NULO-663662 format. One record per atom (N, C-alpha, C): residue number from 1; residue in one letter; atom name; x, y, z. Coordinates in nm, 2 decimals. Example, Ala and Ser with C-alpha at 12.3 -4.5 7.8 and 13.67 -1.06 7.14 Angstrom:
<pts>
<pt drentor="1" drenmar="A" vextor="N" X="1.32" Y="-0.57" Z="0.78"/>
<pt drentor="1" drenmar="A" vextor="CA" X="1.23" Y="-0.45" Z="0.78"/>
<pt drentor="1" drenmar="A" vextor="C" X="1.32" Y="-0.33" Z="0.78"/>
<pt drentor="2" drenmar="S" vextor="N" X="1.28" Y="-0.22" Z="0.71"/>
<pt drentor="2" drenmar="S" vextor="CA" X="1.37" Y="-0.11" Z="0.71"/>
<pt drentor="2" drenmar="S" vextor="C" X="1.29" Y="0.00" Z="0.79"/>
</pts>
This chain:
<pts>
<pt drentor="1" drenmar="M" vextor="N" X="-1.47" Y="0.34" Z="-1.41"/>
<pt drentor="1" drenmar="M" vextor="CA" X="-1.35" Y="0.38" Z="-1.48"/>
<pt drentor="1" drenmar="M" vextor="C" X="-1.24" Y="0.40" Z="-1.38"/>
<pt drentor="2" drenmar="T" vextor="N" X="-1.12" Y="0.35" Z="-1.40"/>
<pt drentor="2" drenmar="T" vextor="CA" X="-1.01" Y="0.36" Z="-1.31"/>
<pt drentor="2" drenmar="T" vextor="C" X="-0.94" Y="0.49" Z="-1.33"/>
<pt drentor="3" drenmar="R" vextor="N" X="-0.92" Y="0.56" Z="-1.22"/>
<pt drentor="3" drenmar="R" vextor="CA" X="-0.85" Y="0.69" Z="-1.23"/>
<pt drentor="3" drenmar="R" vextor="C" X="-0.70" Y="0.66" Z="-1.24"/>
<pt drentor="4" drenmar="L" vextor="N" X="-0.63" Y="0.74" Z="-1.32"/>
<pt drentor="4" drenmar="L" vextor="CA" X="-0.49" Y="0.72" Z="-1.34"/>
<pt drentor="4" drenmar="L" vextor="C" X="-0.41" Y="0.81" Z="-1.24"/>
<pt drentor="5" drenmar="L" vextor="N" X="-0.47" Y="0.91" Z="-1.19"/>
<pt drentor="5" drenmar="L" vextor="CA" X="-0.40" Y="1.00" Z="-1.09"/>
<pt drentor="5" drenmar="L" vextor="C" X="-0.47" Y="1.00" Z="-0.96"/>
<pt drentor="6" drenmar="L" vextor="N" X="-0.40" Y="0.99" Z="-0.85"/>
<pt drentor="6" drenmar="L" vextor="CA" X="-0.46" Y="0.99" Z="-0.72"/>
<pt drentor="6" drenmar="L" vextor="C" X="-0.42" Y="1.11" Z="-0.64"/>
<pt drentor="7" drenmar="T" vextor="N" X="-0.50" Y="1.16" Z="-0.55"/>
<pt drentor="7" drenmar="T" vextor="CA" X="-0.46" Y="1.26" Z="-0.46"/>
<pt drentor="7" drenmar="T" vextor="C" X="-0.36" Y="1.20" Z="-0.35"/>
<pt drentor="8" drenmar="V" vextor="N" X="-0.29" Y="1.28" Z="-0.28"/>
<pt drentor="8" drenmar="V" vextor="CA" X="-0.21" Y="1.23" Z="-0.17"/>
<pt drentor="8" drenmar="V" vextor="C" X="-0.28" Y="1.15" Z="-0.07"/>
<pt drentor="9" drenmar="P" vextor="N" X="-0.40" Y="1.20" Z="-0.02"/>
<pt drentor="9" drenmar="P" vextor="CA" X="-0.47" Y="1.12" Z="0.07"/>
<pt drentor="9" drenmar="P" vextor="C" X="-0.52" Y="0.98" Z="0.01"/>
<pt drentor="10" drenmar="E" vextor="N" X="-0.56" Y="0.98" Z="-0.11"/>
<pt drentor="10" drenmar="E" vextor="CA" X="-0.60" Y="0.86" Z="-0.18"/>
<pt drentor="10" drenmar="E" vextor="C" X="-0.49" Y="0.76" Z="-0.19"/>
<pt drentor="11" drenmar="A" vextor="N" X="-0.37" Y="0.81" Z="-0.23"/>
<pt drentor="11" drenmar="A" vextor="CA" X="-0.25" Y="0.73" Z="-0.25"/>
<pt drentor="11" drenmar="A" vextor="C" X="-0.21" Y="0.67" Z="-0.11"/>
<pt drentor="12" drenmar="A" vextor="N" X="-0.21" Y="0.75" Z="-0.01"/>
<pt drentor="12" drenmar="A" vextor="CA" X="-0.17" Y="0.71" Z="0.12"/>
<pt drentor="12" drenmar="A" vextor="C" X="-0.26" Y="0.60" Z="0.17"/>
<pt drentor="13" drenmar="E" vextor="N" X="-0.39" Y="0.62" Z="0.15"/>
<pt drentor="13" drenmar="E" vextor="CA" X="-0.49" Y="0.52" Z="0.19"/>
<pt drentor="13" drenmar="E" vextor="C" X="-0.47" Y="0.39" Z="0.11"/>
<pt drentor="14" drenmar="T" vextor="N" X="-0.44" Y="0.40" Z="-0.02"/>
<pt drentor="14" drenmar="T" vextor="CA" X="-0.42" Y="0.28" Z="-0.10"/>
<pt drentor="14" drenmar="T" vextor="C" X="-0.30" Y="0.20" Z="-0.05"/>
<pt drentor="15" drenmar="L" vextor="N" X="-0.19" Y="0.27" Z="-0.01"/>
<pt drentor="15" drenmar="L" vextor="CA" X="-0.07" Y="0.21" Z="0.04"/>
<pt drentor="15" drenmar="L" vextor="C" X="-0.08" Y="0.17" Z="0.19"/>
<pt drentor="16" drenmar="A" vextor="N" X="-0.19" Y="0.22" Z="0.26"/>
<pt drentor="16" drenmar="A" vextor="CA" X="-0.21" Y="0.19" Z="0.40"/>
<pt drentor="16" drenmar="A" vextor="C" X="-0.10" Y="0.25" Z="0.48"/>
<pt drentor="17" drenmar="I" vextor="N" X="-0.06" Y="0.38" Z="0.45"/>
<pt drentor="17" drenmar="I" vextor="CA" X="0.04" Y="0.45" Z="0.52"/>
<pt drentor="17" drenmar="I" vextor="C" X="-0.02" Y="0.59" Z="0.55"/>
<pt drentor="18" drenmar="S" vextor="N" X="0.05" Y="0.67" Z="0.63"/>
<pt drentor="18" drenmar="S" vextor="CA" X="0.01" Y="0.80" Z="0.66"/>
<pt drentor="18" drenmar="S" vextor="C" X="0.05" Y="0.90" Z="0.55"/>
<pt drentor="19" drenmar="R" vextor="N" X="-0.02" Y="1.01" Z="0.54"/>
<pt drentor="19" drenmar="R" vextor="CA" X="0.02" Y="1.11" Z="0.44"/>
<pt drentor="19" drenmar="R" vextor="C" X="0.16" Y="1.16" Z="0.46"/>
<pt drentor="20" drenmar="S" vextor="N" X="0.20" Y="1.17" Z="0.59"/>
<pt drentor="20" drenmar="S" vextor="CA" X="0.33" Y="1.22" Z="0.62"/>
<pt drentor="20" drenmar="S" vextor="C" X="0.44" Y="1.12" Z="0.56"/>
<pt drentor="21" drenmar="K" vextor="N" X="0.41" Y="0.99" Z="0.58"/>
<pt drentor="21" drenmar="K" vextor="CA" X="0.50" Y="0.89" Z="0.53"/>
<pt drentor="21" drenmar="K" vextor="C" X="0.50" Y="0.90" Z="0.38"/>
<pt drentor="22" drenmar="L" vextor="N" X="0.39" Y="0.92" Z="0.31"/>
<pt drentor="22" drenmar="L" vextor="CA" X="0.39" Y="0.93" Z="0.17"/>
<pt drentor="22" drenmar="L" vextor="C" X="0.47" Y="1.05" Z="0.12"/>
<pt drentor="23" drenmar="Y" vextor="N" X="0.46" Y="1.16" Z="0.19"/>
<pt drentor="23" drenmar="Y" vextor="CA" X="0.54" Y="1.28" Z="0.15"/>
<pt drentor="23" drenmar="Y" vextor="C" X="0.69" Y="1.25" Z="0.17"/>
<pt drentor="24" drenmar="Q" vextor="N" X="0.72" Y="1.17" Z="0.27"/>
<pt drentor="24" drenmar="Q" vextor="CA" X="0.86" Y="1.13" Z="0.29"/>
<pt drentor="24" drenmar="Q" vextor="C" X="0.91" Y="1.05" Z="0.17"/>
<pt drentor="25" drenmar="L" vextor="N" X="0.83" Y="0.96" Z="0.13"/>
<pt drentor="25" drenmar="L" vextor="CA" X="0.86" Y="0.88" Z="0.01"/>
<pt drentor="25" drenmar="L" vextor="C" X="0.88" Y="0.96" Z="-0.12"/>
<pt drentor="26" drenmar="L" vextor="N" X="0.79" Y="1.06" Z="-0.13"/>
<pt drentor="26" drenmar="L" vextor="CA" X="0.79" Y="1.15" Z="-0.25"/>
<pt drentor="26" drenmar="L" vextor="C" X="0.92" Y="1.23" Z="-0.24"/>
<pt drentor="27" drenmar="H" vextor="N" X="0.96" Y="1.28" Z="-0.12"/>
<pt drentor="27" drenmar="H" vextor="CA" X="1.08" Y="1.37" Z="-0.11"/>
<pt drentor="27" drenmar="H" vextor="C" X="1.20" Y="1.28" Z="-0.13"/>
<pt drentor="28" drenmar="A" vextor="N" X="1.20" Y="1.16" Z="-0.09"/>
<pt drentor="28" drenmar="A" vextor="CA" X="1.32" Y="1.07" Z="-0.11"/>
<pt drentor="28" drenmar="A" vextor="C" X="1.33" Y="1.02" Z="-0.26"/>
<pt drentor="29" drenmar="G" vextor="N" X="1.22" Y="1.04" Z="-0.34"/>
<pt drentor="29" drenmar="G" vextor="CA" X="1.23" Y="1.00" Z="-0.48"/>
<pt drentor="29" drenmar="G" vextor="C" X="1.18" Y="0.85" Z="-0.50"/>
<pt drentor="30" drenmar="A" vextor="N" X="1.12" Y="0.79" Z="-0.39"/>
<pt drentor="30" drenmar="A" vextor="CA" X="1.08" Y="0.65" Z="-0.40"/>
<pt drentor="30" drenmar="A" vextor="C" X="0.95" Y="0.64" Z="-0.48"/>
<pt drentor="31" drenmar="L" vextor="N" X="0.88" Y="0.75" Z="-0.49"/>
<pt drentor="31" drenmar="L" vextor="CA" X="0.75" Y="0.76" Z="-0.57"/>
<pt drentor="31" drenmar="L" vextor="C" X="0.75" Y="0.88" Z="-0.66"/>
<pt drentor="32" drenmar="A" vextor="N" X="0.70" Y="0.86" Z="-0.78"/>
<pt drentor="32" drenmar="A" vextor="CA" X="0.69" Y="0.97" Z="-0.87"/>
<pt drentor="32" drenmar="A" vextor="C" X="0.56" Y="1.05" Z="-0.84"/>
<pt drentor="33" drenmar="S" vextor="N" X="0.56" Y="1.18" Z="-0.87"/>
<pt drentor="33" drenmar="S" vextor="CA" X="0.43" Y="1.26" Z="-0.86"/>
<pt drentor="33" drenmar="S" vextor="C" X="0.44" Y="1.37" Z="-0.96"/>
<pt drentor="34" drenmar="V" vextor="N" X="0.32" Y="1.43" Z="-0.98"/>
<pt drentor="34" drenmar="V" vextor="CA" X="0.31" Y="1.54" Z="-1.08"/>
<pt drentor="34" drenmar="V" vextor="C" X="0.24" Y="1.65" Z="-1.01"/>
<pt drentor="35" drenmar="L" vextor="N" X="0.26" Y="1.77" Z="-1.05"/>
<pt drentor="35" drenmar="L" vextor="CA" X="0.19" Y="1.89" Z="-1.00"/>
<pt drentor="35" drenmar="L" vextor="C" X="0.10" Y="1.94" Z="-1.11"/>
<pt drentor="36" drenmar="I" vextor="N" X="-0.03" Y="1.95" Z="-1.08"/>
<pt drentor="36" drenmar="I" vextor="CA" X="-0.13" Y="2.00" Z="-1.17"/>
<pt drentor="36" drenmar="I" vextor="C" X="-0.20" Y="2.11" Z="-1.10"/>
<pt drentor="37" drenmar="G" vextor="N" X="-0.17" Y="2.23" Z="-1.15"/>
<pt drentor="37" drenmar="G" vextor="CA" X="-0.24" Y="2.35" Z="-1.10"/>
<pt drentor="37" drenmar="G" vextor="C" X="-0.21" Y="2.37" Z="-0.95"/>
<pt drentor="38" drenmar="G" vextor="N" X="-0.09" Y="2.33" Z="-0.90"/>
<pt drentor="38" drenmar="G" vextor="CA" X="-0.06" Y="2.34" Z="-0.76"/>
<pt drentor="38" drenmar="G" vextor="C" X="-0.10" Y="2.23" Z="-0.68"/>
<pt drentor="39" drenmar="S" vextor="N" X="-0.17" Y="2.13" Z="-0.73"/>
<pt drentor="39" drenmar="S" vextor="CA" X="-0.21" Y="2.01" Z="-0.66"/>
<pt drentor="39" drenmar="S" vextor="C" X="-0.12" Y="1.89" Z="-0.70"/>
<pt drentor="40" drenmar="R" vextor="N" X="-0.07" Y="1.82" Z="-0.60"/>
<pt drentor="40" drenmar="R" vextor="CA" X="0.01" Y="1.71" Z="-0.62"/>
<pt drentor="40" drenmar="R" vextor="C" X="-0.07" Y="1.59" Z="-0.65"/>
<pt drentor="41" drenmar="R" vextor="N" X="-0.04" Y="1.51" Z="-0.75"/>
<pt drentor="41" drenmar="R" vextor="CA" X="-0.11" Y="1.39" Z="-0.78"/>
<pt drentor="41" drenmar="R" vextor="C" X="-0.01" Y="1.27" Z="-0.80"/>
<pt drentor="42" drenmar="I" vextor="N" X="-0.05" Y="1.16" Z="-0.76"/>
<pt drentor="42" drenmar="I" vextor="CA" X="0.04" Y="1.04" Z="-0.77"/>
<pt drentor="42" drenmar="I" vextor="C" X="-0.02" Y="0.95" Z="-0.88"/>
<pt drentor="43" drenmar="P" vextor="N" X="0.06" Y="0.92" Z="-0.98"/>
<pt drentor="43" drenmar="P" vextor="CA" X="0.02" Y="0.83" Z="-1.09"/>
<pt drentor="43" drenmar="P" vextor="C" X="0.00" Y="0.69" Z="-1.03"/>
<pt drentor="44" drenmar="L" vextor="N" X="-0.11" Y="0.63" Z="-1.07"/>
<pt drentor="44" drenmar="L" vextor="CA" X="-0.13" Y="0.49" Z="-1.03"/>
<pt drentor="44" drenmar="L" vextor="C" X="-0.02" Y="0.40" Z="-1.07"/>
<pt drentor="45" drenmar="S" vextor="N" X="0.04" Y="0.42" Z="-1.18"/>
<pt drentor="45" drenmar="S" vextor="CA" X="0.16" Y="0.34" Z="-1.22"/>
<pt drentor="45" drenmar="S" vextor="C" X="0.28" Y="0.36" Z="-1.13"/>
<pt drentor="46" drenmar="A" vextor="N" X="0.29" Y="0.48" Z="-1.06"/>
<pt drentor="46" drenmar="A" vextor="CA" X="0.40" Y="0.50" Z="-0.96"/>
<pt drentor="46" drenmar="A" vextor="C" X="0.37" Y="0.41" Z="-0.84"/>
<pt drentor="47" drenmar="L" vextor="N" X="0.25" Y="0.40" Z="-0.80"/>
<pt drentor="47" drenmar="L" vextor="CA" X="0.21" Y="0.31" Z="-0.69"/>
<pt drentor="47" drenmar="L" vextor="C" X="0.25" Y="0.17" Z="-0.72"/>
<pt drentor="48" drenmar="H" vextor="N" X="0.21" Y="0.12" Z="-0.84"/>
<pt drentor="48" drenmar="H" vextor="CA" X="0.24" Y="-0.02" Z="-0.88"/>
<pt drentor="48" drenmar="H" vextor="C" X="0.39" Y="-0.04" Z="-0.88"/>
<pt drentor="49" drenmar="D" vextor="N" X="0.47" Y="0.06" Z="-0.94"/>
<pt drentor="49" drenmar="D" vextor="CA" X="0.61" Y="0.04" Z="-0.94"/>
<pt drentor="49" drenmar="D" vextor="C" X="0.67" Y="0.03" Z="-0.80"/>
<pt drentor="50" drenmar="Y" vextor="N" X="0.62" Y="0.11" Z="-0.71"/>
<pt drentor="50" drenmar="Y" vextor="CA" X="0.67" Y="0.11" Z="-0.57"/>
<pt drentor="50" drenmar="Y" vextor="C" X="0.64" Y="-0.02" Z="-0.50"/>
<pt drentor="51" drenmar="V" vextor="N" X="0.52" Y="-0.07" Z="-0.52"/>
<pt drentor="51" drenmar="V" vextor="CA" X="0.48" Y="-0.20" Z="-0.46"/>
<pt drentor="51" drenmar="V" vextor="C" X="0.56" Y="-0.31" Z="-0.52"/>
<pt drentor="52" drenmar="N" vextor="N" X="0.58" Y="-0.31" Z="-0.65"/>
<pt drentor="52" drenmar="N" vextor="CA" X="0.66" Y="-0.41" Z="-0.71"/>
<pt drentor="52" drenmar="N" vextor="C" X="0.81" Y="-0.41" Z="-0.66"/>
<pt drentor="53" drenmar="H" vextor="N" X="0.86" Y="-0.29" Z="-0.64"/>
<pt drentor="53" drenmar="H" vextor="CA" X="1.00" Y="-0.28" Z="-0.59"/>
<pt drentor="53" drenmar="H" vextor="C" X="1.01" Y="-0.34" Z="-0.45"/>
<pt drentor="54" drenmar="L" vextor="N" X="0.91" Y="-0.31" Z="-0.37"/>
<pt drentor="54" drenmar="L" vextor="CA" X="0.90" Y="-0.37" Z="-0.23"/>
<pt drentor="54" drenmar="L" vextor="C" X="0.90" Y="-0.52" Z="-0.24"/>
<pt drentor="55" drenmar="A" vextor="N" X="0.81" Y="-0.57" Z="-0.33"/>
<pt drentor="55" drenmar="A" vextor="CA" X="0.80" Y="-0.72" Z="-0.34"/>
<pt drentor="55" drenmar="A" vextor="C" X="0.93" Y="-0.78" Z="-0.39"/>
<pt drentor="56" drenmar="D" vextor="N" X="1.00" Y="-0.71" Z="-0.48"/>
<pt drentor="56" drenmar="D" vextor="CA" X="1.12" Y="-0.77" Z="-0.53"/>
<pt drentor="56" drenmar="D" vextor="C" X="1.23" Y="-0.77" Z="-0.42"/>
<pt drentor="57" drenmar="K" vextor="N" X="1.23" Y="-0.66" Z="-0.34"/>
<pt drentor="57" drenmar="K" vextor="CA" X="1.33" Y="-0.65" Z="-0.23"/>
<pt drentor="57" drenmar="K" vextor="C" X="1.30" Y="-0.76" Z="-0.13"/>
<pt drentor="58" drenmar="E" vextor="N" X="1.17" Y="-0.79" Z="-0.10"/>
<pt drentor="58" drenmar="E" vextor="CA" X="1.14" Y="-0.89" Z="0.00"/>
<pt drentor="58" drenmar="E" vextor="C" X="1.17" Y="-1.03" Z="-0.06"/>
<pt drentor="59" drenmar="A" vextor="N" X="1.15" Y="-1.05" Z="-0.19"/>
<pt drentor="59" drenmar="A" vextor="CA" X="1.18" Y="-1.18" Z="-0.25"/>
<pt drentor="59" drenmar="A" vextor="C" X="1.33" Y="-1.21" Z="-0.25"/>
<pt drentor="60" drenmar="A" vextor="N" X="1.41" Y="-1.10" Z="-0.27"/>
<pt drentor="60" drenmar="A" vextor="CA" X="1.55" Y="-1.12" Z="-0.27"/>
<pt drentor="60" drenmar="A" vextor="C" X="1.61" Y="-1.14" Z="-0.13"/>
<pt drentor="61" drenmar="A" vextor="N" X="1.54" Y="-1.11" Z="-0.03"/>
<pt drentor="61" drenmar="A" vextor="CA" X="1.59" Y="-1.12" Z="0.11"/>
<pt drentor="61" drenmar="A" vextor="C" X="1.59" Y="-1.26" Z="0.16"/>
</pts>
């Protein structure tokens, strides 16, 4: 079963970036997140949107 919400470490690992960089992206609004009981989760769809945005930027360059 595919999980729809990832923890910050899981999302950072998926994107192959550090947790610090992920928090920077979250703070900048580049990635959406939700708080559940004080724990931040990253929707899998937000990761897909971010990667697609990067791919579109690269294709336009």
